[in-house]
BAVOSE-316173 format. One record per residue: residue number from 0; residue in three letters; x negated, y, z negated of N, C-alpha, C in turn. Coordinates in nm, 2 decimals. Example, Ala and Ser with C-alpha at 12.3 -4.5 7.8 and 13.67 -1.06 7.14 Angstrom:
<pts>
+-----+-----+--------+--------+--------+--------+--------+--------+--------+--------+--------+
!   i !  aa !    n_X !    n_Y !    n_Z !   ca_X !   ca_Y !   ca_Z !    c_X !    c_Y !    c_Z !
+-----+-----+--------+--------+--------+--------+--------+--------+--------+--------+--------+
!   0 ! Ala !  -1.32 !  -0.57 !  -0.78 !  -1.23 !  -0.45 !  -0.78 !  -1.32 !  -0.33 !  -0.78 !
!   1 ! Ser !  -1.28 !  -0.22 !  -0.71 !  -1.37 !  -0.11 !  -0.71 !  -1.29 !   0.00 !  -0.79 !
+-----+-----+--------+--------+--------+--------+--------+--------+--------+--------+--------+
</pts>
This chain:
<pts>
+-----+-----+--------+--------+--------+--------+--------+--------+--------+--------+--------+
!   i !  aa !    n_X !    n_Y !    n_Z !   ca_X !   ca_Y !   ca_Z !    c_X !    c_Y !    c_Z !
+-----+-----+--------+--------+--------+--------+--------+--------+--------+--------+--------+
!   0 ! Met !  -3.10 !  -2.93 !   1.95 !  -3.02 !  -3.02 !   2.03 !  -3.06 !  -3.01 !   2.17 !
!   1 ! Arg !  -3.07 !  -3.12 !   2.23 !  -3.10 !  -3.12 !   2.38 !  -2.98 !  -3.17 !   2.45 !
!   2 ! Ile !  -2.94 !  -3.09 !   2.55 !  -2.82 !  -3.13 !   2.64 !  -2.88 !  -3.20 !   2.76 !
!   3 ! Arg !  -2.82 !  -3.32 !   2.78 !  -2.86 !  -3.40 !   2.90 !  -2.74 !  -3.48 !   2.95 !
!   4 ! Ser !  -2.76 !  -3.54 !   3.06 !  -2.66 !  -3.63 !   3.12 !  -2.65 !  -3.76 !   3.03 !
!   5 ! Val !  -2.53 !  -3.81 !   3.03 !  -2.50 !  -3.94 !   2.95 !  -2.56 !  -4.05 !   3.03 !
!   6 ! Arg !  -2.62 !  -4.14 !   2.95 !  -2.67 !  -4.27 !   3.01 !  -2.56 !  -4.37 !   2.99 !
!   7 ! Arg !  -2.56 !  -4.47 !   3.08 !  -2.46 !  -4.57 !   3.08 !  -2.45 !  -4.65 !   2.95 !
!   8 ! Asp !  -2.57 !  -4.68 !   2.89 !  -2.56 !  -4.76 !   2.76 !  -2.51 !  -4.68 !   2.64 !
!   9 ! Glu !  -2.49 !  -4.55 !   2.66 !  -2.44 !  -4.46 !   2.55 !  -2.29 !  -4.45 !   2.55 !
!  10 ! Leu !  -2.22 !  -4.50 !   2.65 !  -2.08 !  -4.48 !   2.66 !  -2.00 !  -4.53 !   2.53 !
!  11 ! Pro !  -2.03 !  -4.64 !   2.47 !  -1.97 !  -4.68 !   2.35 !  -2.00 !  -4.58 !   2.23 !
!  12 ! Ala !  -2.11 !  -4.52 !   2.23 !  -2.14 !  -4.42 !   2.13 !  -2.05 !  -4.30 !   2.15 !
!  13 ! Leu !  -2.02 !  -4.26 !   2.27 !  -1.92 !  -4.15 !   2.29 !  -1.79 !  -4.18 !   2.23 !
!  14 ! Gln !  -1.74 !  -4.31 !   2.25 !  -1.62 !  -4.35 !   2.18 !  -1.62 !  -4.33 !   2.03 !
!  15 ! Ala !  -1.74 !  -4.37 !   1.97 !  -1.75 !  -4.37 !   1.83 !  -1.75 !  -4.22 !   1.78 !
!  16 ! Ile !  -1.81 !  -4.13 !   1.86 !  -1.82 !  -3.99 !   1.83 !  -1.67 !  -3.94 !   1.83 !
!  17 ! Glu !  -1.60 !  -3.97 !   1.93 !  -1.46 !  -3.92 !   1.94 !  -1.37 !  -3.98 !   1.82 !
!  18 ! Arg !  -1.39 !  -4.10 !   1.79 !  -1.31 !  -4.16 !   1.68 !  -1.34 !  -4.08 !   1.55 !
!  19 ! Ala !  -1.47 !  -4.06 !   1.52 !  -1.51 !  -3.99 !   1.40 !  -1.46 !  -3.85 !   1.40 !
!  20 ! Ala !  -1.47 !  -3.78 !   1.51 !  -1.42 !  -3.64 !   1.52 !  -1.27 !  -3.63 !   1.51 !
!  21 ! Gly !  -1.20 !  -3.73 !   1.56 !  -1.05 !  -3.73 !   1.56 !  -1.00 !  -3.74 !   1.42 !
!  22 ! Glu !  -1.07 !  -3.79 !   1.32 !  -1.02 !  -3.81 !   1.19 !  -0.98 !  -3.68 !   1.12 !
!  23 ! Ala !  -1.04 !  -3.57 !   1.17 !  -1.00 !  -3.43 !   1.11 !  -0.85 !  -3.40 !   1.14 !
!  24 ! Phe !  -0.79 !  -3.46 !   1.24 !  -0.65 !  -3.44 !   1.27 !  -0.56 !  -3.50 !   1.16 !
!  25 ! Arg !  -0.61 !  -3.61 !   1.10 !  -0.52 !  -3.68 !   1.00 !  -0.48 !  -3.58 !   0.89 !
!  26 ! Gly !  -0.58 !  -3.50 !   0.85 !  -0.55 !  -3.40 !   0.74 !  -0.46 !  -3.29 !   0.78 !
!  27 ! Arg !  -0.42 !  -3.28 !   0.91 !  -0.33 !  -3.17 !   0.96 !  -0.19 !  -3.23 !   0.99 !
!  28 ! Gly !  -0.17 !  -3.36 !   0.94 !  -0.04 !  -3.42 !   0.97 !  -0.03 !  -3.47 !   1.11 !
!  29 ! Met !  -0.14 !  -3.50 !   1.18 !  -0.15 !  -3.54 !   1.32 !  -0.21 !  -3.68 !   1.33 !
!  30 ! Ala !  -0.16 !  -3.77 !   1.25 !  -0.22 !  -3.91 !   1.25 !  -0.22 !  -3.97 !   1.39 !
!  31 ! Gln !  -0.12 !  -3.94 !   1.47 !  -0.11 !  -4.00 !   1.60 !  -0.23 !  -3.96 !   1.68 !
!  32 ! Ile !  -0.28 !  -3.84 !   1.66 !  -0.40 !  -3.79 !   1.73 !  -0.52 !  -3.86 !   1.68 !
!  33 ! Ala !  -0.53 !  -3.87 !   1.54 !  -0.64 !  -3.94 !   1.48 !  -0.65 !  -4.08 !   1.52 !
!  34 ! Asp !  -0.54 !  -4.15 !   1.54 !  -0.53 !  -4.29 !   1.57 !  -0.55 !  -4.32 !   1.72 !
!  35 ! Asp !  -0.54 !  -4.21 !   1.80 !  -0.54 !  -4.23 !   1.95 !  -0.68 !  -4.28 !   1.99 !
!  36 ! Glu !  -0.68 !  -4.38 !   2.08 !  -0.80 !  -4.44 !   2.12 !  -0.87 !  -4.35 !   2.22 !
!  37 ! Pro !  -1.01 !  -4.34 !   2.21 !  -1.08 !  -4.26 !   2.31 !  -1.07 !  -4.32 !   2.45 !
!  38 ! Pro !  -1.12 !  -4.24 !   2.54 !  -1.12 !  -4.30 !   2.68 !  -1.20 !  -4.43 !   2.68 !
!  39 ! Thr !  -1.16 !  -4.52 !   2.77 !  -1.23 !  -4.65 !   2.79 !  -1.37 !  -4.62 !   2.84 !
!  40 ! Val !  -1.46 !  -4.72 !   2.82 !  -1.59 !  -4.71 !   2.88 !  -1.58 !  -4.69 !   3.03 !
!  41 ! Glu !  -1.49 !  -4.76 !   3.09 !  -1.47 !  -4.74 !   3.24 !  -1.44 !  -4.60 !   3.28 !
!  42 ! Ala !  -1.35 !  -4.54 !   3.20 !  -1.31 !  -4.40 !   3.23 !  -1.43 !  -4.31 !   3.20 !
!  43 ! Leu !  -1.50 !  -4.33 !   3.09 !  -1.62 !  -4.25 !   3.07 !  -1.73 !  -4.27 !   3.17 !
!  44 ! His !  -1.74 !  -4.39 !   3.22 !  -1.84 !  -4.42 !   3.33 !  -1.80 !  -4.34 !   3.45 !
!  45 ! His !  -1.68 !  -4.32 !   3.48 !  -1.64 !  -4.24 !   3.60 !  -1.69 !  -4.10 !   3.59 !
!  46 ! Tyr !  -1.67 !  -4.03 !   3.47 !  -1.72 !  -3.90 !   3.45 !  -1.87 !  -3.90 !   3.47 !
!  47 ! Arg !  -1.94 !  -4.00 !   3.42 !  -2.08 !  -4.01 !   3.43 !  -2.12 !  -4.02 !   3.58 !
!  48 ! Glu !  -2.06 !  -4.10 !   3.65 !  -2.09 !  -4.12 !   3.79 !  -2.06 !  -3.99 !   3.87 !
!  49 ! Glu !  -1.97 !  -3.91 !   3.83 !  -1.94 !  -3.78 !   3.90 !  -2.04 !  -3.68 !   3.86 !
!  50 ! Gly !  -2.12 !  -3.71 !   3.76 !  -2.22 !  -3.61 !   3.71 !  -2.16 !  -3.50 !   3.62 !
!  51 ! Leu !  -2.04 !  -3.54 !   3.56 !  -1.97 !  -3.44 !   3.47 !  -1.95 !  -3.50 !   3.33 !
!  52 ! Ala !  -2.06 !  -3.55 !   3.28 !  -2.06 !  -3.61 !   3.14 !  -2.20 !  -3.57 !   3.08 !
!  53 ! Trp !  -2.19 !  -3.50 !   2.97 !  -2.32 !  -3.46 !   2.91 !  -2.31 !  -3.49 !   2.76 !
!  54 ! Val !  -2.42 !  -3.51 !   2.70 !  -2.43 !  -3.53 !   2.55 !  -2.53 !  -3.42 !   2.50 !
!  55 ! Ala !  -2.50 !  -3.39 !   2.37 !  -2.60 !  -3.32 !   2.29 !  -2.67 !  -3.43 !   2.21 !
!  56 ! Ala !  -2.80 !  -3.44 !   2.23 !  -2.88 !  -3.55 !   2.16 !  -2.97 !  -3.49 !   2.05 !
!  57 ! Asp !  -2.98 !  -3.57 !   1.94 !  -3.06 !  -3.53 !   1.83 !  -3.21 !  -3.55 !   1.86 !
!  58 ! Arg !  -3.29 !  -3.53 !   1.75 !  -3.44 !  -3.55 !   1.77 !  -3.48 !  -3.69 !   1.81 !
!  59 ! Glu !  -3.40 !  -3.79 !   1.78 !  -3.43 !  -3.93 !   1.82 !  -3.36 !  -3.96 !   1.95 !
!  60 ! Asp !  -3.31 !  -3.86 !   2.02 !  -3.24 !  -3.87 !   2.15 !  -3.11 !  -3.95 !   2.14 !
!  61 ! Ala !  -3.05 !  -3.95 !   2.03 !  -2.92 !  -4.02 !   2.01 !  -2.81 !  -3.92 !   2.03 !
!  62 ! Pro !  -2.70 !  -3.95 !   2.10 !  -2.59 !  -3.86 !   2.12 !  -2.52 !  -3.83 !   1.98 !
!  63 ! Val !  -2.49 !  -3.70 !   1.96 !  -2.42 !  -3.66 !   1.84 !  -2.29 !  -3.58 !   1.88 !
!  64 ! Ala !  -2.28 !  -3.55 !   2.01 !  -2.16 !  -3.48 !   2.07 !  -2.16 !  -3.51 !   2.22 !
!  65 ! Tyr !  -2.04 !  -3.49 !   2.28 !  -2.03 !  -3.50 !   2.42 !  -1.93 !  -3.42 !   2.48 !
!  66 ! Leu !  -1.94 !  -3.40 !   2.61 !  -1.84 !  -3.33 !   2.69 !  -1.82 !  -3.40 !   2.82 !
!  67 ! Val !  -1.69 !  -3.42 !   2.86 !  -1.66 !  -3.47 !   2.99 !  -1.57 !  -3.38 !   3.06 !
!  68 ! Ala !  -1.58 !  -3.37 !   3.19 !  -1.50 !  -3.27 !   3.27 !  -1.47 !  -3.33 !   3.41 !
!  69 ! Arg !  -1.38 !  -3.26 !   3.48 !  -1.34 !  -3.30 !   3.61 !  -1.30 !  -3.17 !   3.69 !
!  70 ! Leu !  -1.30 !  -3.18 !   3.81 !  -1.26 !  -3.06 !   3.89 !  -1.11 !  -3.07 !   3.91 !
!  71 ! Val !  -1.04 !  -2.96 !   3.87 !  -0.89 !  -2.95 !   3.88 !  -0.86 !  -2.81 !   3.93 !
!  72 ! Asp !  -0.78 !  -2.80 !   4.03 !  -0.74 !  -2.67 !   4.09 !  -0.86 !  -2.58 !   4.12 !
!  73 ! Gly !  -0.97 !  -2.64 !   4.16 !  -1.09 !  -2.56 !   4.19 !  -1.17 !  -2.51 !   4.07 !
!  74 ! Cys !  -1.13 !  -2.55 !   3.95 !  -1.21 !  -2.51 !   3.83 !  -1.26 !  -2.64 !   3.76 !
!  75 ! Leu !  -1.36 !  -2.62 !   3.68 !  -1.41 !  -2.73 !   3.60 !  -1.32 !  -2.74 !   3.47 !
!  76 ! His !  -1.24 !  -2.85 !   3.47 !  -1.15 !  -2.87 !   3.36 !  -1.22 !  -2.96 !   3.26 !
!  77 ! Ile !  -1.23 !  -2.91 !   3.14 !  -1.29 !  -2.98 !   3.02 !  -1.19 !  -3.08 !   2.97 !
!  78 ! Glu !  -1.22 !  -3.21 !   2.99 !  -1.13 !  -3.31 !   2.95 !  -1.14 !  -3.34 !   2.80 !
!  79 ! Gln !  -1.27 !  -3.34 !   2.75 !  -1.29 !  -3.37 !   2.61 !  -1.42 !  -3.31 !   2.57 !
!  80 ! Val !  -1.42 !  -3.25 !   2.45 !  -1.55 !  -3.21 !   2.38 !  -1.53 !  -3.26 !   2.24 !
!  81 ! Ser !  -1.63 !  -3.35 !   2.20 !  -1.62 !  -3.40 !   2.07 !  -1.76 !  -3.39 !   2.00 !
!  82 ! Val !  -1.76 !  -3.35 !   1.88 !  -1.88 !  -3.34 !   1.80 !  -1.86 !  -3.43 !   1.68 !
!  83 ! His !  -1.96 !  -3.51 !   1.65 !  -1.95 !  -3.60 !   1.53 !  -1.95 !  -3.51 !   1.41 !
!  84 ! Pro !  -1.86 !  -3.53 !   1.31 !  -1.84 !  -3.45 !   1.20 !  -1.97 !  -3.42 !   1.12 !
!  85 ! Ala !  -2.06 !  -3.52 !   1.12 !  -2.19 !  -3.50 !   1.05 !  -2.28 !  -3.39 !   1.11 !
!  86 ! His !  -2.24 !  -3.35 !   1.23 !  -2.31 !  -3.24 !   1.30 !  -2.23 !  -3.12 !   1.33 !
!  87 ! Ala !  -2.11 !  -3.11 !   1.27 !  -2.02 !  -3.00 !   1.30 !  -2.08 !  -2.87 !   1.24 !
!  88 ! Gly !  -2.04 !  -2.76 !   1.29 !  -2.08 !  -2.63 !   1.24 !  -2.21 !  -2.58 !   1.28 !
!  89 ! Arg !  -2.27 !  -2.65 !   1.39 !  -2.40 !  -2.61 !   1.43 !  -2.40 !  -2.55 !   1.58 !
!  90 ! Arg !  -2.28 !  -2.51 !   1.62 !  -2.27 !  -2.46 !   1.76 !  -2.30 !  -2.56 !   1.87 !
!  91 ! Ile !  -2.28 !  -2.68 !   1.84 !  -2.31 !  -2.78 !   1.94 !  -2.20 !  -2.78 !   2.05 !
!  92 ! Gly !  -2.07 !  -2.77 !   2.01 !  -1.97 !  -2.77 !   2.11 !  -1.98 !  -2.65 !   2.20 !
!  93 ! Arg !  -2.02 !  -2.54 !   2.14 !  -2.04 !  -2.41 !   2.22 !  -2.15 !  -2.44 !   2.32 !
!  94 ! Thr !  -2.26 !  -2.50 !   2.28 !  -2.37 !  -2.53 !   2.36 !  -2.33 !  -2.62 !   2.48 !
!  95 ! Leu !  -2.25 !  -2.72 !   2.45 !  -2.21 !  -2.81 !   2.56 !  -2.12 !  -2.73 !   2.66 !
!  96 ! Leu !  -2.03 !  -2.64 !   2.60 !  -1.94 !  -2.56 !   2.69 !  -2.03 !  -2.47 !   2.78 !
!  97 ! Asp !  -2.13 !  -2.41 !   2.72 !  -2.21 !  -2.32 !   2.79 !  -2.29 !  -2.39 !   2.90 !
!  98 ! His !  -2.33 !  -2.52 !   2.87 !  -2.40 !  -2.60 !   2.97 !  -2.30 !  -2.63 !   3.09 !
!  99 ! Ala !  -2.17 !  -2.66 !   3.06 !  -2.07 !  -2.69 !   3.16 !  -2.05 !  -2.56 !   3.24 !
! 100 ! Ser !  -2.05 !  -2.45 !   3.18 !  -2.03 !  -2.32 !   3.25 !  -2.15 !  -2.29 !   3.35 !
! 101 ! Arg !  -2.27 !  -2.32 !   3.30 !  -2.38 !  -2.30 !   3.39 !  -2.37 !  -2.40 !   3.51 !
! 102 ! Trp !  -2.33 !  -2.52 !   3.49 !  -2.31 !  -2.62 !   3.59 !  -2.21 !  -2.56 !   3.69 !
! 103 ! Ala !  -2.10 !  -2.52 !   3.64 !  -1.99 !  -2.46 !   3.73 !  -2.04 !  -2.35 !   3.81 !
! 104 ! Glu !  -2.11 !  -2.26 !   3.75 !  -2.17 !  -2.14 !   3.82 !  -2.26 !  -2.18 !   3.93 !
! 105 ! Cys !  -2.35 !  -2.28 !   3.90 !  -2.44 !  -2.33 !   4.00 !  -2.37 !  -2.40 !   4.12 !
! 106 ! His !  -2.25 !  -2.45 !   4.09 !  -2.18 !  -2.52 !   4.20 !  -2.07 !  -2.44 !   4.26 !
! 107 ! Gly !  -2.07 !  -2.31 !   4.23 !  -1.97 !  -2.22 !   4.29 !  -1.83 !  -2.24 !   4.24 !
! 108 ! Val !  -1.82 !  -2.29 !   4.12 !  -1.69 !  -2.31 !   4.05 !  -1.66 !  -2.19 !   3.97 !
! 109 ! Pro !  -1.55 !  -2.12 !   3.98 !  -1.53 !  -1.99 !   3.92 !  -1.50 !  -1.99 !   3.77 !
! 110 ! Ala !  -1.45 !  -2.10 !   3.72 !  -1.40 !  -2.10 !   3.58 !  -1.40 !  -2.23 !   3.52 !
! 111 ! Leu !  -1.39 !  -2.23 !   3.38 !  -1.36 !  -2.35 !   3.31 !  -1.22 !  -2.35 !   3.26 !
! 112 ! Thr !  -1.15 !  -2.46 !   3.26 !  -1.02 !  -2.47 !   3.21 !  -1.01 !  -2.58 !   3.10 !
! 113 ! Leu !  -0.91 !  -2.57 !   3.02 !  -0.89 !  -2.68 !   2.92 !  -0.75 !  -2.67 !   2.87 !
! 114 ! Ser !  -0.70 !  -2.78 !   2.81 !  -0.58 !  -2.79 !   2.74 !  -0.60 !  -2.83 !   2.60 !
! 115 ! Thr !  -0.54 !  -2.76 !   2.50 !  -0.57 !  -2.78 !   2.36 !  -0.45 !  -2.75 !   2.27 !
! 116 ! Phe !  -0.47 !  -2.79 !   2.15 !  -0.36 !  -2.76 !   2.05 !  -0.37 !  -2.61 !   2.01 !
! 117 ! Ala !  -0.26 !  -2.55 !   2.01 !  -0.25 !  -2.40 !   2.00 !  -0.29 !  -2.36 !   1.85 !
! 118 ! Ser !  -0.25 !  -2.44 !   1.75 !  -0.27 !  -2.39 !   1.62 !  -0.38 !  -2.46 !   1.54 !
! 119 ! Val !  -0.44 !  -2.56 !   1.59 !  -0.55 !  -2.63 !   1.52 !  -0.67 !  -2.54 !   1.52 !
! 120 ! Pro !  -0.73 !  -2.50 !   1.41 !  -0.84 !  -2.41 !   1.40 !  -0.96 !  -2.44 !   1.49 !
! 121 ! Trp !  -0.99 !  -2.56 !   1.51 !  -1.11 !  -2.60 !   1.59 !  -1.07 !  -2.63 !   1.73 !
! 122 ! Asn !  -0.95 !  -2.59 !   1.77 !  -0.90 !  -2.60 !   1.91 !  -0.88 !  -2.46 !   1.96 !
! 123 ! Ala !  -0.76 !  -2.42 !   1.99 !  -0.73 !  -2.29 !   2.06 !  -0.80 !  -2.17 !   1.99 !
! 124 ! Pro !  -0.79 !  -2.15 !   1.86 !  -0.86 !  -2.04 !   1.80 !  -1.01 !  -2.04 !   1.82 !
! 125 ! Tyr !  -1.07 !  -2.15 !   1.82 !  -1.21 !  -2.17 !   1.84 !  -1.24 !  -2.13 !   1.99 !
! 126 ! Tyr !  -1.16 !  -2.18 !   2.08 !  -1.19 !  -2.15 !   2.22 !  -1.17 !  -2.00 !   2.25 !
! 127 ! Arg !  -1.08 !  -1.94 !   2.19 !  -1.06 !  -1.80 !   2.20 !  -1.19 !  -1.72 !   2.17 !
! 128 ! Arg !  -1.25 !  -1.76 !   2.06 !  -1.37 !  -1.70 !   2.01 !  -1.49 !  -1.72 !   2.11 !
! 129 ! Leu !  -1.47 !  -1.82 !   2.20 !  -1.58 !  -1.85 !   2.30 !  -1.54 !  -1.80 !   2.43 !
! 130 ! Gly !  -1.44 !  -1.71 !   2.44 !  -1.41 !  -1.64 !   2.56 !  -1.30 !  -1.70 !   2.65 !
! 131 ! Phe !  -1.24 !  -1.81 !   2.60 !  -1.12 !  -1.87 !   2.68 !  -1.00 !  -1.78 !   2.65 !
! 132 ! Arg !  -0.91 !  -1.77 !   2.75 !  -0.79 !  -1.70 !   2.74 !  -0.67 !  -1.79 !   2.78 !
! 133 ! Pro !  -0.56 !  -1.78 !   2.72 !  -0.44 !  -1.86 !   2.76 !  -0.40 !  -1.83 !   2.90 !
! 134 ! Ile !  -0.36 !  -1.94 !   2.97 !  -0.30 !  -1.93 !   3.10 !  -0.15 !  -1.93 !   3.09 !
! 135 ! Asp !  -0.09 !  -1.83 !   3.15 !   0.06 !  -1.83 !   3.15 !   0.11 !  -1.94 !   3.23 !
! 136 ! Thr !   0.22 !  -2.00 !   3.19 !   0.28 !  -2.12 !   3.26 !   0.29 !  -2.10 !   3.41 !
! 137 ! Pro !   0.35 !  -1.98 !   3.46 !   0.36 !  -1.96 !   3.60 !   0.23 !  -1.96 !   3.68 !
! 138 ! Ala !   0.12 !  -1.94 !   3.61 !  -0.01 !  -1.93 !   3.68 !  -0.08 !  -2.07 !   3.68 !
! 139 ! Leu !  -0.02 !  -2.17 !   3.62 !  -0.08 !  -2.31 !   3.63 !  -0.08 !  -2.36 !   3.77 !
! 140 ! Gly !  -0.19 !  -2.41 !   3.81 !  -0.20 !  -2.47 !   3.94 !  -0.14 !  -2.61 !   3.94 !
! 141 ! Pro !  -0.12 !  -2.68 !   4.05 !  -0.06 !  -2.81 !   4.06 !  -0.13 !  -2.92 !   3.97 !
! 142 ! Gly !  -0.26 !  -2.91 !   3.97 !  -0.34 !  -3.00 !   3.89 !  -0.31 !  -2.99 !   3.74 !
! 143 ! Leu !  -0.31 !  -2.86 !   3.69 !  -0.28 !  -2.84 !   3.55 !  -0.13 !  -2.87 !   3.52 !
! 144 ! Val !  -0.04 !  -2.85 !   3.61 !   0.10 !  -2.89 !   3.59 !   0.10 !  -3.04 !   3.57 !
! 145 ! Arg !   0.03 !  -3.12 !   3.65 !   0.02 !  -3.27 !   3.64 !  -0.03 !  -3.31 !   3.50 !
! 146 ! Ile !  -0.14 !  -3.24 !   3.46 !  -0.20 !  -3.26 !   3.32 !  -0.09 !  -3.24 !   3.22 !
! 147 ! Arg !  -0.02 !  -3.13 !   3.23 !   0.09 !  -3.10 !   3.13 !   0.19 !  -3.21 !   3.13 !
! 148 ! Ala !   0.23 !  -3.26 !   3.24 !   0.33 !  -3.37 !   3.25 !   0.27 !  -3.49 !   3.18 !
! 149 ! Glu !   0.14 !  -3.52 !   3.20 !   0.08 !  -3.64 !   3.13 !   0.08 !  -3.62 !   2.98 !
! 150 ! Glu !   0.05 !  -3.50 !   2.94 !   0.05 !  -3.47 !   2.79 !   0.19 !  -3.48 !   2.74 !
! 151 ! Glu !   0.29 !  -3.44 !   2.81 !   0.43 !  -3.46 !   2.77 !   0.47 !  -3.61 !   2.76 !
! 152 ! Ser !   0.42 !  -3.69 !   2.85 !   0.46 !  -3.83 !   2.85 !   0.39 !  -3.90 !   2.74 !
! 153 ! Leu !   0.27 !  -3.85 !   2.69 !   0.20 !  -3.91 !   2.58 !   0.25 !  -3.85 !   2.45 !
! 154 ! Arg !   0.35 !  -3.76 !   2.45 !   0.40 !  -3.70 !   2.33 !   0.30 !  -3.61 !   2.26 !
! 155 ! Leu !   0.20 !  -3.56 !   2.33 !   0.11 !  -3.47 !   2.27 !   0.17 !  -3.33 !   2.24 !
! 156 ! Thr !   0.28 !  -3.30 !   2.31 !   0.34 !  -3.17 !   2.30 !   0.43 !  -3.17 !   2.18 !
! 157 ! Arg !   0.43 !  -3.27 !   2.09 !   0.50 !  -3.26 !   1.96 !   0.44 !  -3.14 !   1.89 !
! 158 ! Trp !   0.32 !  -3.11 !   1.91 !   0.25 !  -3.00 !   1.85 !   0.22 !  -2.90 !   1.97 !
! 159 ! Pro !   0.24 !  -2.77 !   1.95 !   0.22 !  -2.67 !   2.05 !   0.08 !  -2.68 !   2.12 !
! 160 ! Arg !   0.09 !  -2.68 !   2.25 !  -0.04 !  -2.69 !   2.33 !  -0.05 !  -2.56 !   2.42 !
! 161 ! Val !  -0.17 !  -2.54 !   2.46 !  -0.19 !  -2.42 !   2.55 !  -0.30 !  -2.46 !   2.65 !
! 162 ! Phe !  -0.29 !  -2.41 !   2.77 !  -0.39 !  -2.42 !   2.87 !  -0.47 !  -2.29 !   2.86 !
! 163 ! Met !  -0.60 !  -2.30 !   2.88 !  -0.69 !  -2.18 !   2.86 !  -0.79 !  -2.18 !   2.98 !
! 164 ! Arg !  -0.85 !  -2.07 !   3.00 !  -0.94 !  -2.05 !   3.11 !  -1.05 !  -1.95 !   3.07 !
! 165 ! Arg !  -1.18 !  -1.98 !   3.11 !  -1.29 !  -1.89 !   3.09 !  -1.36 !  -1.88 !   3.22 !
! 166 ! Glu !  -1.38 !  -1.76 !   3.26 !  -1.46 !  -1.73 !   3.39 !  -1.60 !  -1.77 !   3.36 !
! 167 ! Val !  -1.67 !  -1.81 !   3.46 !  -1.82 !  -1.85 !   3.44 !  -1.90 !  -1.72 !   3.47 !
! 168 ! Gly !  -2.02 !  -1.73 !   3.44 !  -2.11 !  -1.62 !   3.46 !  -2.14 !  -1.54 !   3.33 !
! 169 ! Pro !  -2.22 !  -1.43 !   3.34 !  -2.26 !  -1.36 !   3.22 !  -2.14 !  -1.32 !   3.14 !
! 170 ! Arg !  -2.16 !  -1.33 !   3.00 !  -2.05 !  -1.29 !   2.91 !  -2.11 !  -1.19 !   2.81 !
! 171 ! Asp !  -2.02 !  -1.11 !   2.75 !  -2.07 !  -1.02 !   2.65 !  -2.11 !  -1.09 !   2.52 !
+-----+-----+--------+--------+--------+--------+--------+--------+--------+--------+--------+
</pts>
């Protein structure tokens, strides 16, 4: 897999990747998540313009996974990581996260943060294996508090959620 910046003409493909990846939630009784629409092309374009949107491309240079992020509370906040199910289990998500971590380190950003479902195996347990640690609620910065309020308004908190952080730089 080759990690590279997203091209403008690929934005609809990112939506298709997210829709396909979201289907896994249906089997966990989370149909609302599976049915949730991905970010609009305009929203994805904003991440692209900020230089914070990357894809994992296959041998034909077609996107099979993507990651978008934004700066929140001085950290690189991972908004979305999606891997098409046909390419799952190949460490593609991990590779995208490591790429984001290298970007953060090069730009003087100390850590990656994200918000995820606490009990879904490919969410918080997966991120723990990749070095992310839960952030205690009192330690949430104002930006993460706003994200939590957005998640509550979207009723995402029907299922337990957790904010997590991973420092950038060399890892064991």
